[in-house]
KOLNUMI-114484 format. One record per residue (C-alpha): residue number from 1; residue in three letters; x, y, z. Coordinates in Angstrom, 2 decimals. Layout:
BEGIN
@i = NUM; aa = ala; east = X; north = Y; up = Z
...
***
This chain:
BEGIN
@i = 1; aa = met; east = 32.91; north = 21.56; up = 43.79
@i = 2; aa = asn; east = 35.16; north = 23.49; up = 46.41
@i = 3; aa = pro; east = 37.29; north = 21.75; up = 48.79
@i = 4; aa = thr; east = 34.80; north = 22.60; up = 51.27
@i = 5; aa = gly; east = 32.37; north = 19.95; up = 49.45
@i = 6; aa = asp; east = 29.98; north = 22.67; up = 48.35
@i = 7; aa = ser; east = 28.89; north = 23.48; up = 44.61
@i = 8; aa = thr; east = 29.97; north = 26.68; up = 43.27
@i = 9; aa = pro; east = 26.87; north = 28.33; up = 41.74
@i = 10; aa = glu; east = 28.77; north = 28.38; up = 38.00
@i = 11; aa = thr; east = 28.70; north = 24.61; up = 38.10
@i = 12; aa = asp; east = 24.62; north = 24.47; up = 38.91
@i = 13; aa = gly; east = 23.82; north = 26.77; up = 36.23
@i = 14; aa = ala; east = 26.00; north = 24.44; up = 33.60
@i = 15; aa = thr; east = 23.62; north = 21.64; up = 35.06
@i = 16; aa = glu; east = 21.01; north = 22.98; up = 34.36
@i = 17; aa = arg; east = 21.95; north = 24.38; up = 31.04
@i = 18; aa = arg; east = 22.40; north = 20.83; up = 30.40
@i = 19; aa = lys; east = 18.93; north = 19.41; up = 31.27
@i = 20; aa = lys; east = 17.12; north = 22.25; up = 29.82
@i = 21; aa = ser; east = 19.11; north = 21.97; up = 26.42
@i = 22; aa = lys; east = 16.80; north = 20.70; up = 23.59
@i = 23; aa = lys; east = 19.20; north = 19.50; up = 21.39
@i = 24; aa = pro; east = 19.50; north = 15.56; up = 21.23
@i = 25; aa = asn; east = 22.47; north = 13.00; up = 21.53
@i = 26; aa = tyr; east = 24.67; north = 12.93; up = 19.10
@i = 27; aa = ser; east = 23.70; north = 9.93; up = 17.06
@i = 28; aa = arg; east = 25.41; north = 8.72; up = 13.39
@i = 29; aa = phe; east = 21.45; north = 8.63; up = 12.38
@i = 30; aa = thr; east = 20.11; north = 12.17; up = 13.75
@i = 31; aa = gln; east = 22.73; north = 13.36; up = 12.68
@i = 32; aa = gln; east = 22.66; north = 11.69; up = 8.92
@i = 33; aa = glu; east = 25.96; north = 10.20; up = 9.05
@i = 34; aa = leu; east = 25.25; north = 7.01; up = 8.05
@i = 35; aa = pro; east = 26.04; north = 5.06; up = 4.83
@i = 36; aa = ala; east = 24.13; north = 6.37; up = 1.60
@i = 37; aa = cys; east = 23.82; north = 5.87; up = -2.12
@i = 38; aa = lys; east = 24.47; north = 8.89; up = -3.63
@i = 39; aa = pro; east = 25.21; north = 7.93; up = -7.41
@i = 40; aa = leu; east = 26.66; north = 10.65; up = -9.79
@i = 41; aa = leu; east = 23.94; north = 10.84; up = -13.05
@i = 42; aa = thr; east = 26.87; north = 11.32; up = -15.16
@i = 43; aa = pro; east = 25.11; north = 11.23; up = -19.37
@i = 44; aa = thr; east = 26.80; north = 7.34; up = -19.62
@i = 45; aa = ile; east = 24.59; north = 6.17; up = -16.84
@i = 46; aa = val; east = 21.03; north = 8.07; up = -17.52
@i = 47; aa = ile; east = 21.48; north = 7.46; up = -21.34
@i = 48; aa = ser; east = 22.34; north = 3.50; up = -20.51
@i = 49; aa = thr; east = 19.37; north = 3.29; up = -17.78
@i = 50; aa = phe; east = 17.11; north = 4.31; up = -20.74
@i = 51; aa = ile; east = 18.12; north = 2.23; up = -23.17
@i = 52; aa = leu; east = 18.29; north = -1.08; up = -20.57
@i = 53; aa = ile; east = 14.95; north = 0.15; up = -19.89
@i = 54; aa = gly; east = 14.04; north = -0.04; up = -23.21
@i = 55; aa = val; east = 15.58; north = -2.84; up = -24.34
@i = 56; aa = leu; east = 13.59; north = -4.55; up = -21.64
@i = 57; aa = phe; east = 9.92; north = -2.97; up = -21.66
@i = 58; aa = ile; east = 10.11; north = -3.12; up = -25.29
@i = 59; aa = pro; east = 9.94; north = -7.35; up = -25.62
@i = 60; aa = ile; east = 7.60; north = -7.03; up = -23.04
@i = 61; aa = gly; east = 5.51; north = -4.97; up = -24.47
@i = 62; aa = leu; east = 4.90; north = -7.25; up = -27.13
@i = 63; aa = ala; east = 4.75; north = -10.10; up = -25.58
@i = 64; aa = ser; east = 1.90; north = -9.36; up = -23.88
@i = 65; aa = leu; east = -0.08; north = -7.53; up = -26.71
@i = 66; aa = ser; east = 0.93; north = -11.39; up = -28.62
@i = 67; aa = ala; east = -0.23; north = -13.03; up = -25.40
@i = 68; aa = ser; east = -3.95; north = -10.76; up = -25.45
@i = 69; aa = gly; east = -4.48; north = -10.76; up = -29.29
@i = 70; aa = asn; east = -4.55; north = -15.08; up = -28.69
@i = 71; aa = val; east = -7.45; north = -14.93; up = -26.39
@i = 72; aa = val; east = -10.79; north = -16.02; up = -27.82
@i = 73; aa = glu; east = -13.29; north = -13.79; up = -26.54
@i = 74; aa = ile; east = -17.25; north = -13.66; up = -27.46
@i = 75; aa = val; east = -19.13; north = -10.98; up = -25.82
@i = 76; aa = tyr; east = -22.93; north = -10.83; up = -26.71
@i = 77; aa = arg; east = -24.93; north = -7.98; up = -24.90
@i = 78; aa = tyr; east = -28.82; north = -9.43; up = -24.60
@i = 79; aa = asp; east = -30.35; north = -6.83; up = -22.03
@i = 80; aa = ile; east = -32.09; north = -4.84; up = -24.98
@i = 81; aa = asp; east = -32.61; north = -8.45; up = -27.40
@i = 82; aa = cys; east = -34.09; north = -10.47; up = -24.16
@i = 83; aa = ile; east = -36.71; north = -7.95; up = -23.92
@i = 84; aa = pro; east = -39.93; north = -8.76; up = -26.06
@i = 85; aa = gln; east = -40.55; north = -5.95; up = -28.83
@i = 86; aa = gln; east = -43.86; north = -5.49; up = -27.25
@i = 87; aa = ser; east = -42.01; north = -4.50; up = -23.99
@i = 88; aa = gln; east = -39.34; north = -2.65; up = -25.78
@i = 89; aa = asp; east = -41.11; north = 0.93; up = -24.39
@i = 90; aa = asp; east = -41.36; north = -0.23; up = -20.83
@i = 91; aa = lys; east = -38.52; north = -2.51; up = -19.80
@i = 92; aa = leu; east = -38.73; north = -1.81; up = -16.38
@i = 93; aa = ala; east = -42.19; north = -2.97; up = -16.04
@i = 94; aa = phe; east = -41.65; north = -6.23; up = -17.88
@i = 95; aa = ile; east = -38.47; north = -7.22; up = -15.72
@i = 96; aa = gln; east = -40.46; north = -6.43; up = -12.36
@i = 97; aa = ser; east = -43.28; north = -7.97; up = -13.41
@i = 98; aa = ser; east = -43.72; north = -12.09; up = -12.19
@i = 99; aa = leu; east = -46.17; north = -12.89; up = -14.78
@i = 100; aa = thr; east = -43.48; north = -12.55; up = -17.72
@i = 101; aa = asn; east = -41.65; north = -15.05; up = -19.35
@i = 102; aa = lys; east = -38.39; north = -13.83; up = -19.16
@i = 103; aa = thr; east = -36.41; north = -16.60; up = -20.91
@i = 104; aa = cys; east = -34.57; north = -16.46; up = -24.38
@i = 105; aa = thr; east = -32.01; north = -17.97; up = -26.59
@i = 106; aa = thr; east = -29.53; north = -17.14; up = -29.16
@i = 107; aa = thr; east = -26.93; north = -18.53; up = -31.45
@i = 108; aa = phe; east = -23.04; north = -18.17; up = -31.16
@i = 109; aa = asn; east = -20.66; north = -19.35; up = -33.51
@i = 110; aa = val; east = -17.28; north = -19.91; up = -32.25
@i = 111; aa = pro; east = -14.79; north = -17.49; up = -34.19
@i = 112; aa = lys; east = -11.71; north = -19.33; up = -33.51
@i = 113; aa = asn; east = -10.92; north = -22.66; up = -31.73
@i = 114; aa = met; east = -11.30; north = -22.05; up = -27.65
@i = 115; aa = lys; east = -9.13; north = -24.25; up = -25.84
@i = 116; aa = ala; east = -10.74; north = -25.33; up = -22.50
@i = 117; aa = pro; east = -11.47; north = -24.17; up = -19.88
@i = 118; aa = val; east = -13.66; north = -21.80; up = -21.38
@i = 119; aa = his; east = -14.64; north = -19.01; up = -18.79
@i = 120; aa = ile; east = -18.11; north = -17.89; up = -18.67
@i = 121; aa = tyr; east = -18.91; north = -14.07; up = -17.55
@i = 122; aa = tyr; east = -21.57; north = -12.25; up = -16.54
@i = 123; aa = glu; east = -20.64; north = -8.08; up = -17.18
@i = 124; aa = leu; east = -22.33; north = -5.24; up = -15.77
@i = 125; aa = asp; east = -21.83; north = -1.20; up = -16.80
@i = 126; aa = asn; east = -23.39; north = 1.52; up = -14.75
@i = 127; aa = phe; east = -23.17; north = -0.80; up = -11.38
@i = 128; aa = tyr; east = -21.33; north = 1.28; up = -8.92
@i = 129; aa = gln; east = -20.20; north = -1.56; up = -6.60
@i = 130; aa = asn; east = -17.57; north = 0.94; up = -5.31
@i = 131; aa = his; east = -19.96; north = 3.45; up = -3.93
@i = 132; aa = arg; east = -19.42; north = 3.54; up = 0.03
@i = 133; aa = arg; east = -22.85; north = 2.95; up = 1.31
@i = 134; aa = tyr; east = -23.04; north = 0.06; up = -0.73
@i = 135; aa = val; east = -19.54; north = -1.73; up = 0.30
@i = 136; aa = lys; east = -20.24; north = -1.05; up = 3.92
@i = 137; aa = ser; east = -23.29; north = -2.81; up = 3.69
@i = 138; aa = arg; east = -22.06; north = -6.27; up = 5.10
@i = 139; aa = asn; east = -21.36; north = -7.82; up = 8.46
@i = 140; aa = asp; east = -17.96; north = -9.89; up = 8.06
@i = 141; aa = lys; east = -18.57; north = -11.05; up = 11.80
@i = 142; aa = gln; east = -21.88; north = -12.66; up = 10.91
@i = 143; aa = leu; east = -20.39; north = -13.83; up = 7.12
@i = 144; aa = arg; east = -17.28; north = -15.77; up = 9.18
@i = 145; aa = ser; east = -19.51; north = -17.61; up = 12.45
@i = 146; aa = lys; east = -22.36; north = -18.73; up = 13.74
@i = 147; aa = ala; east = -21.68; north = -17.51; up = 16.91
@i = 148; aa = tyr; east = -22.17; north = -13.66; up = 15.32
@i = 149; aa = glu; east = -25.75; north = -14.29; up = 13.35
@i = 150; aa = leu; east = -27.61; north = -11.98; up = 15.46
@i = 151; aa = glu; east = -24.67; north = -9.38; up = 14.54
@i = 152; aa = thr; east = -26.08; north = -6.76; up = 11.73
@i = 153; aa = thr; east = -24.34; north = -3.70; up = 12.40
@i = 154; aa = asn; east = -23.90; north = -1.49; up = 8.88
@i = 155; aa = cys; east = -26.77; north = -3.90; up = 7.29
@i = 156; aa = ala; east = -29.39; north = -1.90; up = 7.33
@i = 157; aa = pro; east = -31.99; north = -1.41; up = 5.55
@i = 158; aa = glu; east = -31.70; north = -5.10; up = 4.69
@i = 159; aa = ala; east = -30.45; north = -6.54; up = 8.65
@i = 160; aa = thr; east = -33.70; north = -7.67; up = 9.64
@i = 161; aa = thr; east = -37.18; north = -9.08; up = 8.96
@i = 162; aa = pro; east = -40.46; north = -7.43; up = 9.41
@i = 163; aa = asp; east = -40.53; north = -9.38; up = 12.93
@i = 164; aa = gly; east = -36.89; north = -8.44; up = 14.17
@i = 165; aa = ser; east = -34.89; north = -12.26; up = 12.90
@i = 166; aa = pro; east = -31.90; north = -11.38; up = 11.45
@i = 167; aa = ile; east = -31.50; north = -12.13; up = 8.27
@i = 168; aa = val; east = -27.80; north = -14.15; up = 6.61
@i = 169; aa = pro; east = -26.47; north = -12.74; up = 4.76
@i = 170; aa = cys; east = -27.78; north = -9.49; up = 5.61
@i = 171; aa = gly; east = -26.49; north = -6.06; up = 3.75
@i = 172; aa = leu; east = -27.32; north = -4.87; up = 0.48
@i = 173; aa = ile; east = -24.29; north = -6.43; up = -1.12
@i = 174; aa = ala; east = -25.89; north = -9.85; up = -0.63
@i = 175; aa = trp; east = -29.62; north = -8.56; up = -1.22
@i = 176; aa = ser; east = -28.48; north = -7.50; up = -4.87
@i = 177; aa = leu; east = -26.78; north = -11.08; up = -5.81
@i = 178; aa = phe; east = -26.44; north = -11.56; up = -9.69
@i = 179; aa = asn; east = -29.24; north = -13.98; up = -10.54
@i = 180; aa = asp; east = -29.64; north = -14.11; up = -14.34
@i = 181; aa = thr; east = -28.78; north = -17.89; up = -15.08
@i = 182; aa = tyr; east = -26.92; north = -19.31; up = -18.87
@i = 183; aa = ser; east = -27.42; north = -22.82; up = -20.15
@i = 184; aa = phe; east = -25.72; north = -23.92; up = -23.16
@i = 185; aa = ala; east = -26.29; north = -26.56; up = -25.78
@i = 186; aa = thr; east = -24.51; north = -27.82; up = -29.22
@i = 187; aa = gln; east = -27.13; north = -29.87; up = -31.67
@i = 188; aa = ser; east = -26.39; north = -32.52; up = -30.33
@i = 189; aa = lys; east = -26.03; north = -32.74; up = -26.22
@i = 190; aa = val; east = -25.90; north = -30.49; up = -23.29
@i = 191; aa = ile; east = -22.59; north = -28.41; up = -22.65
@i = 192; aa = glu; east = -22.09; north = -28.43; up = -19.00
@i = 193; aa = val; east = -21.07; north = -26.20; up = -16.98
@i = 194; aa = asn; east = -18.85; north = -26.04; up = -13.77
@i = 195; aa = lys; east = -19.66; north = -23.90; up = -10.94
@i = 196; aa = lys; east = -17.03; north = -25.06; up = -8.56
@i = 197; aa = asn; east = -13.76; north = -23.31; up = -7.85
@i = 198; aa = ile; east = -14.85; north = -20.19; up = -8.99
@i = 199; aa = ala; east = -14.23; north = -17.93; up = -6.04
@i = 200; aa = trp; east = -11.30; north = -17.10; up = -3.92
@i = 201; aa = gln; east = -9.91; north = -19.78; up = -2.07
@i = 202; aa = ser; east = -8.80; north = -17.47; up = 0.68
@i = 203; aa = asp; east = -12.01; north = -16.57; up = 0.52
@i = 204; aa = lys; east = -13.60; north = -19.23; up = 1.32
@i = 205; aa = asp; east = -11.48; north = -20.45; up = 3.67
@i = 206; aa = his; east = -11.36; north = -17.48; up = 5.87
@i = 207; aa = lys; east = -14.36; north = -15.27; up = 4.96
@i = 208; aa = phe; east = -17.35; north = -17.18; up = 4.79
@i = 209; aa = gly; east = -18.51; north = -19.87; up = 7.78
@i = 210; aa = ser; east = -18.84; north = -23.43; up = 6.82
@i = 211; aa = asp; east = -20.84; north = -23.18; up = 10.16
@i = 212; aa = val; east = -23.20; north = -20.71; up = 8.68
@i = 213; aa = tyr; east = -26.40; north = -20.78; up = 6.65
@i = 214; aa = pro; east = -28.82; north = -18.27; up = 5.35
@i = 215; aa = lys; east = -31.53; north = -17.31; up = 6.82
@i = 216; aa = asn; east = -34.38; north = -15.32; up = 6.35
@i = 217; aa = phe; east = -32.58; north = -14.68; up = 2.96
@i = 218; aa = gln; east = -35.05; north = -12.82; up = 0.33
@i = 219; aa = gln; east = -38.36; north = -13.10; up = 2.08
@i = 220; aa = gly; east = -39.01; north = -10.11; up = 2.71
@i = 221; aa = gly; east = -41.31; north = -7.55; up = 0.38
@i = 222; aa = leu; east = -38.45; north = -6.03; up = -1.30
@i = 223; aa = ile; east = -36.44; north = -9.15; up = -3.38
@i = 224; aa = gly; east = -33.02; north = -7.61; up = -4.80
@i = 225; aa = gly; east = -31.66; north = -10.56; up = -6.40
@i = 226; aa = ala; east = -30.92; north = -14.45; up = -6.78
@i = 227; aa = lys; east = -31.89; north = -16.82; up = -3.22
@i = 228; aa = leu; east = -29.99; north = -18.78; up = -1.52
@i = 229; aa = asn; east = -30.23; north = -22.88; up = -0.68
@i = 230; aa = glu; east = -29.92; north = -22.58; up = 3.18
@i = 231; aa = ser; east = -28.96; north = -26.41; up = 3.22
@i = 232; aa = ile; east = -25.98; north = -25.11; up = 1.62
@i = 233; aa = pro; east = -23.42; north = -23.12; up = 4.38
@i = 234; aa = leu; east = -22.25; north = -19.86; up = 2.69
@i = 235; aa = ser; east = -18.39; north = -21.58; up = 2.32
@i = 236; aa = glu; east = -19.73; north = -23.19; up = -0.67
@i = 237; aa = gln; east = -22.40; north = -20.56; up = -2.18
@i = 238; aa = glu; east = -19.83; north = -19.76; up = -4.61
@i = 239; aa = asp; east = -22.00; north = -17.21; up = -6.62
@i = 240; aa = leu; east = -22.78; north = -15.38; up = -3.32
@i = 241; aa = ile; east = -18.55; north = -15.30; up = -2.51
@i = 242; aa = val; east = -17.60; north = -14.43; up = -6.23
@i = 243; aa = trp; east = -20.72; north = -11.16; up = -6.17
@i = 244; aa = met; east = -19.36; north = -10.05; up = -2.52
@i = 245; aa = arg; east = -15.72; north = -9.02; up = -3.96
@i = 246; aa = thr; east = -16.95; north = -6.09; up = -5.05
@i = 247; aa = ala; east = -15.65; north = -4.45; up = -8.01
@i = 248; aa = ala; east = -13.57; north = -0.97; up = -8.06
@i = 249; aa = leu; east = -15.04; north = 0.31; up = -11.19
@i = 250; aa = pro; east = -18.50; north = 0.74; up = -12.71
@i = 251; aa = gln; east = -17.98; north = -1.86; up = -15.68
@i = 252; aa = phe; east = -16.73; north = -4.86; up = -14.32
@i = 253; aa = arg; east = -16.99; north = -8.77; up = -15.09
@i = 254; aa = lys; east = -17.31; north = -11.96; up = -12.86
@i = 255; aa = leu; east = -16.81; north = -15.63; up = -13.00
@i = 256; aa = tyr; east = -19.65; north = -17.38; up = -13.70
@i = 257; aa = gly; east = -18.58; north = -20.35; up = -14.54
@i = 258; aa = arg; east = -16.54; north = -22.66; up = -16.96
@i = 259; aa = ile; east = -16.74; north = -24.99; up = -19.51
@i = 260; aa = glu; east = -14.42; north = -28.12; up = -19.54
@i = 261; aa = arg; east = -14.05; north = -28.91; up = -22.73
@i = 262; aa = asp; east = -12.66; north = -27.37; up = -26.15
@i = 263; aa = leu; east = -15.01; north = -25.45; up = -28.15
@i = 264; aa = ala; east = -14.23; north = -25.99; up = -32.18
@i = 265; aa = ala; east = -14.15; north = -23.11; up = -34.71
@i = 266; aa = asn; east = -17.40; north = -22.27; up = -36.71
@i = 267; aa = glu; east = -19.16; north = -24.83; up = -33.80
@i = 268; aa = gln; east = -22.96; north = -23.76; up = -33.26
@i = 269; aa = ile; east = -23.66; north = -23.11; up = -29.05
@i = 270; aa = ser; east = -26.80; north = -22.52; up = -28.27
@i = 271; aa = val; east = -27.36; north = -20.06; up = -25.08
@i = 272; aa = thr; east = -30.56; north = -19.88; up = -22.99
@i = 273; aa = ile; east = -30.74; north = -17.01; up = -21.08
@i = 274; aa = glu; east = -32.78; north = -16.57; up = -17.98
@i = 275; aa = asn; east = -33.04; north = -12.59; up = -17.90
@i = 276; aa = asn; east = -33.97; north = -11.93; up = -14.02
@i = 277; aa = tyr; east = -31.78; north = -8.92; up = -12.74
@i = 278; aa = asn; east = -32.89; north = -5.42; up = -13.14
@i = 279; aa = thr; east = -30.53; north = -3.09; up = -14.61
@i = 280; aa = tyr; east = -33.13; north = -1.01; up = -16.63
@i = 281; aa = ser; east = -33.93; north = 0.79; up = -13.40
@i = 282; aa = phe; east = -30.56; north = 2.49; up = -13.40
@i = 283; aa = glu; east = -29.41; north = 2.03; up = -17.20
@i = 284; aa = gly; east = -27.23; north = -0.50; up = -17.00
@i = 285; aa = glu; east = -26.06; north = -2.99; up = -19.65
@i = 286; aa = lys; east = -25.78; north = -6.97; up = -19.43
@i = 287; aa = arg; east = -23.54; north = -9.06; up = -21.68
@i = 288; aa = leu; east = -22.90; north = -12.84; up = -21.35
@i = 289; aa = val; east = -18.54; north = -13.16; up = -22.10
@i = 290; aa = leu; east = -17.12; north = -16.78; up = -22.72
@i = 291; aa = ser; east = -13.42; north = -16.07; up = -22.76
@i = 292; aa = thr; east = -9.91; north = -18.45; up = -23.29
@i = 293; aa = thr; east = -7.32; north = -17.34; up = -21.25
@i = 294; aa = ser; east = -3.47; north = -17.21; up = -21.40
@i = 295; aa = trp; east = -0.31; north = -16.62; up = -19.08
@i = 296; aa = ile; east = -1.48; north = -12.96; up = -19.20
@i = 297; aa = gly; east = -5.41; north = -13.89; up = -17.93
@i = 298; aa = gly; east = -7.83; north = -12.62; up = -20.23
@i = 299; aa = lys; east = -8.09; north = -10.35; up = -23.33
@i = 300; aa = asn; east = -6.26; north = -6.91; up = -21.87
@i = 301; aa = gly; east = -4.43; north = -5.05; up = -24.79
@i = 302; aa = phe; east = -3.71; north = -2.23; up = -22.01
@i = 303; aa = leu; east = -0.75; north = -3.62; up = -20.05
@i = 304; aa = gly; east = 1.44; north = -4.55; up = -23.57
@i = 305; aa = val; east = 0.19; north = -0.70; up = -24.71
@i = 306; aa = ala; east = 1.99; north = 0.27; up = -21.29
@i = 307; aa = tyr; east = 5.10; north = -1.40; up = -21.62
@i = 308; aa = leu; east = 5.54; north = -0.35; up = -25.65
@i = 309; aa = thr; east = 4.50; north = 3.32; up = -24.25
@i = 310; aa = ile; east = 7.22; north = 3.67; up = -21.44
@i = 311; aa = gly; east = 10.21; north = 1.32; up = -23.70
@i = 312; aa = ser; east = 9.63; north = 3.49; up = -26.70
@i = 313; aa = leu; east = 9.66; north = 6.26; up = -24.43
@i = 314; aa = cys; east = 12.56; north = 5.55; up = -23.24
@i = 315; aa = ile; east = 14.69; north = 4.94; up = -26.11
@i = 316; aa = phe; east = 13.59; north = 7.69; up = -27.65
@i = 317; aa = leu; east = 14.86; north = 9.99; up = -24.73
@i = 318; aa = ala; east = 18.17; north = 7.87; up = -24.97
@i = 319; aa = val; east = 18.57; north = 9.14; up = -28.52
@i = 320; aa = ala; east = 17.97; north = 12.17; up = -27.80
@i = 321; aa = phe; east = 20.54; north = 13.16; up = -24.98
@i = 322; aa = ile; east = 23.00; north = 11.11; up = -27.39
@i = 323; aa = val; east = 22.33; north = 13.78; up = -29.82
@i = 324; aa = leu; east = 22.32; north = 16.89; up = -27.26
@i = 325; aa = tyr; east = 25.60; north = 15.25; up = -25.92
@i = 326; aa = leu; east = 27.39; north = 15.20; up = -29.58
@i = 327; aa = leu; east = 26.17; north = 18.58; up = -30.41
@i = 328; aa = lys; east = 27.24; north = 20.19; up = -27.08
@i = 329; aa = pro; east = 29.33; north = 18.24; up = -25.12
@i = 330; aa = arg; east = 29.58; north = 19.17; up = -21.53
@i = 331; aa = thr; east = 33.63; north = 18.48; up = -19.73
@i = 332; aa = leu; east = 31.49; north = 16.49; up = -16.48
@i = 333; aa = gly; east = 32.65; north = 19.08; up = -13.23
@i = 334; aa = asp; east = 33.42; north = 22.20; up = -15.29
@i = 335; aa = pro; east = 33.14; north = 25.01; up = -12.66
@i = 336; aa = ser; east = 32.35; north = 27.33; up = -15.68
@i = 337; aa = tyr; east = 28.83; north = 26.33; up = -14.89
@i = 338; aa = leu; east = 28.70; north = 27.96; up = -11.91
@i = 339; aa = ser; east = 26.55; north = 30.32; up = -11.29
@i = 340; aa = trp; east = 28.76; north = 33.11; up = -9.12
@i = 341; aa = asn; east = 31.50; north = 32.28; up = -12.22
@i = 342; aa = arg; east = 29.07; north = 32.95; up = -15.65
@i = 343; aa = asn; east = 27.81; north = 35.83; up = -13.60
@i = 344; aa = pro; east = 31.73; north = 37.05; up = -11.65
@i = 345; aa = asp; east = 29.96; north = 40.71; up = -10.81
@i = 346; aa = gly; east = 26.88; north = 39.06; up = -8.78
@i = 347; aa = his; east = 24.03; north = 40.44; up = -11.01
***
């Protein structure tokens, strides 16, 4: 500014340039000057890391495989065996008919002592619960509160009855509820099956309302699966809650109940199956599974194999790097390995 108080053109120009500048204000963050970990990957650090991972993972893998091997499991595929011989050529007609007797009985021999609780699962194969249209076919608001009973968005074609009344619960997931049943007995008495607390507590508390009751469910011309007791709220319909937590893969197991007593080795268990669920229209398979559990859950060798594979690979790499380092040692920070030193002429 000159003595008269007038701004000079040079000053005004500098001010305008500062205003138009897109350069950010200085900060340690924008200039990437914050403290950071910059480890120097020396051969000692790399080899030590691989050895540490191997030493940790291999025992975990062995422990996981041991725990999985201690799980006692009985698996019985019954979708074929429970069809009478005269109906084997047309299984679909047999399962869809209301006149056929769908009860079948088989006997299990317990291979090893099974400590309580013995979990009962039904397993379905080739059933795609992860299909986009199937997963979307539900209304969570309706399941959660009676105030949204009329809310049937996304539930078509199982949204309302022909007269326009809402179906509760609506949608294809609920409509296709699994409806095979199992009962167990020994030569002397019936084995009780506990069907309480088979669903996630968070689902019962937050996803299914205690004031929501089934209404108009499985009463149309198209019946998909099991019926629901209209006097019991959805929060207590645990078979439904288990079924509506959709599976990610086409082969899955869902918990049916628990046997709250030990099953002795070589004990004969008689199982009566109501073979109602239609898997024949899509070439699906059905299995009944009785299983104990361990600290890692049910029988699953994948976790142990994965830990062993990674641990073994790390040990192998550590040994390979040690041999390579001993045969061809290299001084840390040796400038002779720089590209311009290895090719002084620049070619």
